OpenMM code with the backbone's topology and positions (N, CA, C; nanometers):
from openmm import Vec3, app, unit

residues = "MET ILE TYR LYS THR THR GLY VAL CYS SER LYS GLU ILE SER PHE ASP VAL GLU ASN GLY SER LEU LYS SER ILE ASN PHE THR ASN GLY CYS ASP GLY ASN LEU LYS GLY ILE CYS ASN LEU VAL GLU ASN MET ASN ILE ASP ASP VAL ILE GLU LYS LEU LYS GLY ILE ASP CYS LYS GLY ARG GLY THR SER CYS PRO ASP GLN LEU ALA ARG ALA LEU GLU GLU TYR LYS MET SER LYS".split()
positions = [
    Vec3(0.0886, -0.1185, -0.0005),
    Vec3(0.0005, -0.0003, -0.0014),
    Vec3(0.0951, 0.1198, 0.0012),
    Vec3(0.0474, 0.2258, -0.0663),
    Vec3(0.1111, 0.3582, -0.0546),
    Vec3(0.0154, 0.4588, 0.0045),
    Vec3(0.0698, 0.5220, 0.1081),
    Vec3(-0.0120, 0.6152, 0.1833),
    Vec3(0.0542, 0.7539, 0.1676),
    Vec3(-0.0220, 0.8566, 0.1234),
    Vec3(0.0216, 0.9837, 0.1070),
    Vec3(0.0081, 1.0613, 0.2419),
    Vec3(0.1165, 1.1086, 0.2964),
    Vec3(0.1140, 1.1648, 0.4296),
    Vec3(0.0691, 1.3120, 0.4272),
    Vec3(0.0310, 1.3629, 0.5439),
    Vec3(-0.0061, 1.5069, 0.5536),
    Vec3(0.0511, 1.5618, 0.6780),
    Vec3(0.1039, 1.6841, 0.6738),
    Vec3(0.1452, 1.7528, 0.7985),
    Vec3(0.2806, 1.7130, 0.8413),
    Vec3(0.3607, 1.6376, 0.7603),
    Vec3(0.4953, 1.5921, 0.8073),
    Vec3(0.5919, 1.6138, 0.6854),
    Vec3(0.7220, 1.6008, 0.7158),
    Vec3(0.8226, 1.6161, 0.6097),
    Vec3(0.8201, 1.5002, 0.5090),
    Vec3(0.7900, 1.3805, 0.5536),
    Vec3(0.7800, 1.2686, 0.4644),
    Vec3(0.6568, 1.2889, 0.3736),
    Vec3(0.6764, 1.2475, 0.2503),
    Vec3(0.5650, 1.2673, 0.1470),
    Vec3(0.4781, 1.1452, 0.1373),
    Vec3(0.5346, 1.0229, 0.1623),
    Vec3(0.4476, 0.9095, 0.1491),
    Vec3(0.5176, 0.7923, 0.2225),
    Vec3(0.4350, 0.6946, 0.2538),
    Vec3(0.4817, 0.5746, 0.3207),
    Vec3(0.4357, 0.4512, 0.2337),
    Vec3(0.5240, 0.3618, 0.2060),
    Vec3(0.4808, 0.2413, 0.1393),
    Vec3(0.5121, 0.1201, 0.2305),
    Vec3(0.4238, 0.0224, 0.2289),
    Vec3(0.4388, -0.0976, 0.3118),
    Vec3(0.3523, -0.2081, 0.2615),
    Vec3(0.3796, -0.3246, 0.3123),
    Vec3(0.3056, -0.4439, 0.2841),
    Vec3(0.2647, -0.5049, 0.4192),
    Vec3(0.1491, -0.5810, 0.4159),
    Vec3(0.1175, -0.6474, 0.5380),
    Vec3(0.0900, -0.7951, 0.4983),
    Vec3(0.1569, -0.8805, 0.5741),
    Vec3(0.1460, -1.0291, 0.5502),
    Vec3(0.1013, -1.1004, 0.6773),
    Vec3(-0.0116, -1.1622, 0.6738),
    Vec3(-0.0691, -1.2309, 0.7861),
    Vec3(-0.0748, -1.1347, 0.9158),
    Vec3(-0.1162, -1.0155, 0.8947),
    Vec3(-0.1306, -0.9221, 1.0015),
    Vec3(-0.0079, -0.8535, 1.0477),
    Vec3(0.1043, -0.8839, 0.9847),
    Vec3(0.2357, -0.8269, 1.0249),
    Vec3(0.2851, -0.7279, 0.9246),
    Vec3(0.3510, -0.6300, 0.9667),
    Vec3(0.3990, -0.5131, 0.8885),
    Vec3(0.5266, -0.5633, 0.8164),
    Vec3(0.5388, -0.5305, 0.6846),
    Vec3(0.6536, -0.5782, 0.6096),
    Vec3(0.6925, -0.4573, 0.5136),
    Vec3(0.8224, -0.4556, 0.4754),
    Vec3(0.8677, -0.3702, 0.3638),
    Vec3(0.8333, -0.2217, 0.3787),
    Vec3(0.8515, -0.1695, 0.4926),
    Vec3(0.8124, -0.0254, 0.5222),
    Vec3(0.9181, 0.0704, 0.4576),
    Vec3(0.8667, 0.1717, 0.3942),
    Vec3(0.9582, 0.2743, 0.3379),
    Vec3(0.8942, 0.4070, 0.3325),
    Vec3(0.9695, 0.5071, 0.3935),
    Vec3(0.9194, 0.6428, 0.3966),
    Vec3(0.9935, 0.7184, 0.2869),
    Vec3(0.9167, 0.8073, 0.2075),
    Vec3(0.9795, 0.8947, 0.1111),
    Vec3(1.0001, 1.0253, 0.1679),
    Vec3(1.1250, 1.0753, 0.1697),
    Vec3(1.1629, 1.2016, 0.2386),
    Vec3(1.1541, 1.1882, 0.3872),
    Vec3(1.1766, 1.2994, 0.4618),
    Vec3(1.1736, 1.2940, 0.6074),
    Vec3(1.3141, 1.2768, 0.6638),
    Vec3(1.3240, 1.2463, 0.7946),
    Vec3(1.4490, 1.2335, 0.8614),
    Vec3(1.4964, 1.0952, 0.8469),
    Vec3(1.5865, 1.0815, 0.7542),
    Vec3(1.6299, 0.9465, 0.7050),
    Vec3(1.6683, 0.8516, 0.8093),
    Vec3(1.7606, 0.8848, 0.8975),
    Vec3(1.8040, 0.7966, 1.0055),
    Vec3(1.6939, 0.7576, 1.1015),
    Vec3(1.6189, 0.8550, 1.1507),
    Vec3(1.5059, 0.8199, 1.2367),
    Vec3(1.4106, 0.7328, 1.1731),
    Vec3(1.3746, 0.7547, 1.0489),
    Vec3(1.2727, 0.6714, 0.9838),
    Vec3(1.3158, 0.5313, 0.9545),
    Vec3(1.4409, 0.5198, 0.9210),
    Vec3(1.5021, 0.3878, 0.9055),
    Vec3(1.4987, 0.3154, 1.0370),
    Vec3(1.5282, 0.3837, 1.1502),
    Vec3(1.5191, 0.3183, 1.2766),
    Vec3(1.3832, 0.2733, 1.3119),
    Vec3(1.2829, 0.3636, 1.2885),
    Vec3(1.1448, 0.3238, 1.3138),
    Vec3(1.1048, 0.2044, 1.2286),
    Vec3(1.1457, 0.2023, 1.1058),
    Vec3(1.1117, 0.0894, 1.0090),
    Vec3(1.1695, -0.0390, 1.0663),
    Vec3(1.2943, -0.0336, 1.1097),
    Vec3(1.3550, -0.1564, 1.1641),
    Vec3(1.2909, -0.2001, 1.2902),
    Vec3(1.2414, -0.1116, 1.3756),
    Vec3(1.1839, -0.1478, 1.5055),
    Vec3(1.0435, -0.2073, 1.4843),
    Vec3(0.9642, -0.1635, 1.3808),
    Vec3(0.8262, -0.2080, 1.3674),
    Vec3(0.8107, -0.3259, 1.2651),
    Vec3(0.9151, -0.3452, 1.1798),
    Vec3(0.9045, -0.4499, 1.0805),
    Vec3(0.8793, -0.5798, 1.1493),
    Vec3(0.7883, -0.6595, 1.0929),
    Vec3(0.7432, -0.7944, 1.1474),
    Vec3(0.6521, -0.7872, 1.2679),
    Vec3(0.6201, -0.6658, 1.3166),
    Vec3(0.5298, -0.6497, 1.4285),
    Vec3(0.3797, -0.6611, 1.3738),
    Vec3(0.2928, -0.6988, 1.4592),
    Vec3(0.1509, -0.7018, 1.4342),
    Vec3(0.1031, -0.5605, 1.4146),
    Vec3(0.0202, -0.5369, 1.3083),
    Vec3(-0.0194, -0.4011, 1.2793),
    Vec3(-0.0975, -0.3379, 1.3848),
    Vec3(-0.1751, -0.4152, 1.4707),
    Vec3(-0.2474, -0.3502, 1.5816),
    Vec3(-0.1470, -0.3026, 1.6863),
    Vec3(-0.0388, -0.3710, 1.7064),
    Vec3(0.0670, -0.3327, 1.8046),
    Vec3(0.1314, -0.2074, 1.7598),
    Vec3(0.1615, -0.1988, 1.6266),
    Vec3(0.2291, -0.0726, 1.5738),
    Vec3(0.1328, 0.0419, 1.5939),
    Vec3(0.0059, 0.0306, 1.5616),
    Vec3(-0.0898, 0.1363, 1.5744),
    Vec3(-0.0896, 0.1816, 1.7210),
    Vec3(-0.1019, 0.0940, 1.8156),
    Vec3(-0.1047, 0.1182, 1.9590),
    Vec3(0.0140, 0.1965, 2.0002),
    Vec3(0.1313, 0.1628, 1.9545),
    Vec3(0.2555, 0.2224, 1.9965),
    Vec3(0.2850, 0.3659, 1.9345),
    Vec3(0.2375, 0.3862, 1.8045),
    Vec3(0.2781, 0.5019, 1.7344),
    Vec3(0.1624, 0.6076, 1.7193),
    Vec3(0.0425, 0.5664, 1.7380),
    Vec3(-0.0700, 0.6608, 1.7165),
    Vec3(-0.0690, 0.7761, 1.8194),
    Vec3(-0.0742, 0.8962, 1.7730),
    Vec3(-0.0815, 1.0143, 1.8543),
    Vec3(0.0508, 1.0807, 1.8878),
    Vec3(0.1640, 1.0237, 1.8337),
    Vec3(0.2849, 1.0926, 1.8528),
    Vec3(0.2924, 1.2187, 1.7780),
    Vec3(0.3319, 1.3288, 1.8430),
    Vec3(0.3377, 1.4627, 1.7802),
    Vec3(0.4767, 1.5086, 1.7519),
    Vec3(0.4927, 1.5861, 1.6445),
    Vec3(0.6248, 1.6395, 1.6034),
    Vec3(0.6099, 1.7839, 1.6044),
    Vec3(0.6749, 1.8555, 1.6964),
    Vec3(0.6809, 2.0047, 1.6855),
    Vec3(0.5476, 2.0755, 1.6856),
    Vec3(0.4495, 2.0186, 1.7541),
    Vec3(0.3164, 2.0805, 1.7650),
    Vec3(0.2331, 2.0720, 1.6362),
    Vec3(0.2677, 1.9828, 1.5505),
    Vec3(0.1981, 1.9675, 1.4194),
    Vec3(0.0672, 1.8887, 1.4353),
    Vec3(0.0532, 1.8210, 1.5446),
    Vec3(-0.0670, 1.7403, 1.5690),
    Vec3(-0.0493, 1.6031, 1.5108),
    Vec3(0.0646, 1.5746, 1.4506),
    Vec3(0.0976, 1.4494, 1.3872),
    Vec3(0.2475, 1.4315, 1.3863),
    Vec3(0.2952, 1.3197, 1.3259),
    Vec3(0.4335, 1.2981, 1.3150),
    Vec3(0.4463, 1.1782, 1.2082),
    Vec3(0.5647, 1.1534, 1.1676),
    Vec3(0.5814, 1.0362, 1.0703),
    Vec3(0.5392, 0.9118, 1.1394),
    Vec3(0.5749, 0.8840, 1.2632),
    Vec3(0.5217, 0.7644, 1.3283),
    Vec3(0.3623, 0.7600, 1.3367),
    Vec3(0.3075, 0.8749, 1.3677),
    Vec3(0.1626, 0.8845, 1.3734),
    Vec3(0.0986, 0.8637, 1.2343),
    Vec3(0.1675, 0.9104, 1.1345),
    Vec3(0.1156, 0.8905, 0.9988),
    Vec3(0.1255, 0.7415, 0.9586),
    Vec3(0.2239, 0.6701, 1.0025),
    Vec3(0.2318, 0.5248, 0.9788),
    Vec3(0.1051, 0.4612, 1.0493),
    Vec3(0.0822, 0.4960, 1.1723),
    Vec3(-0.0416, 0.4413, 1.2394),
    Vec3(-0.1670, 0.4726, 1.1697),
    Vec3(-0.1809, 0.5939, 1.1174),
    Vec3(-0.2973, 0.6281, 1.0407),
    Vec3(-0.3048, 0.5455, 0.9122),
    Vec3(-0.1915, 0.5284, 0.8420),
    Vec3(-0.1884, 0.4470, 0.7210),
    Vec3(-0.2334, 0.3047, 0.7479),
    Vec3(-0.1871, 0.2492, 0.8614),
    Vec3(-0.2310, 0.1145, 0.9007),
    Vec3(-0.3809, 0.1052, 0.9316),
    Vec3(-0.4262, 0.2083, 0.9970),
    Vec3(-0.5710, 0.2093, 1.0249),
    Vec3(-0.6516, 0.2173, 0.8968),
    Vec3(-0.6053, 0.2988, 0.7995),
    Vec3(-0.6711, 0.3007, 0.6647),
    Vec3(-0.6638, 0.1648, 0.5933),
    Vec3(-0.5490, 0.1010, 0.6079),
    Vec3(-0.5311, -0.0340, 0.5482),
    Vec3(-0.6380, -0.1266, 0.6140),
    Vec3(-0.6479, -0.1244, 0.7355),
    Vec3(-0.7400, -0.2166, 0.8104),
    Vec3(-0.8869, -0.1923, 0.7642),
    Vec3(-0.9263, -0.0592, 0.7452),
    Vec3(-1.0571, -0.0319, 0.7062),
    Vec3(-1.0895, -0.0745, 0.5652),
    Vec3(-0.9818, -0.0854, 0.4820),
    Vec3(-1.0043, -0.1256, 0.3403),
    Vec3(-1.0126, -0.2725, 0.3236),
    Vec3(-0.9895, -0.3474, 0.4293),
    Vec3(-0.9941, -0.4967, 0.4220),
    Vec3(-1.1181, -0.5491, 0.4721),
] * unit.nanometer
topology = app.Topology()
chain = topology.addChain("A")
for resn in residues:
    res = topology.addResidue(resn, chain)
    for name in ("N", "CA", "C"):
        topology.addAtom(name, app.Element.getBySymbol(name[0]), res)
């Protein structure tokens, strides 16, 4: 799935879900090192666990963040299934 982000430096997030687990996560633009770290930490995790951990994280008062956008993308993915 490709998710177009809003309110953050990253422009989009691409990922796959296999058997309820997050796979192949990639952020386009954004803070490269931090986003690679997040991807490594959440890869192979259950998507519900990822949503629980990342939803609501704020970056500089924007009301969202790249981790929060990933949680929103996963929620959208779940609603489409």
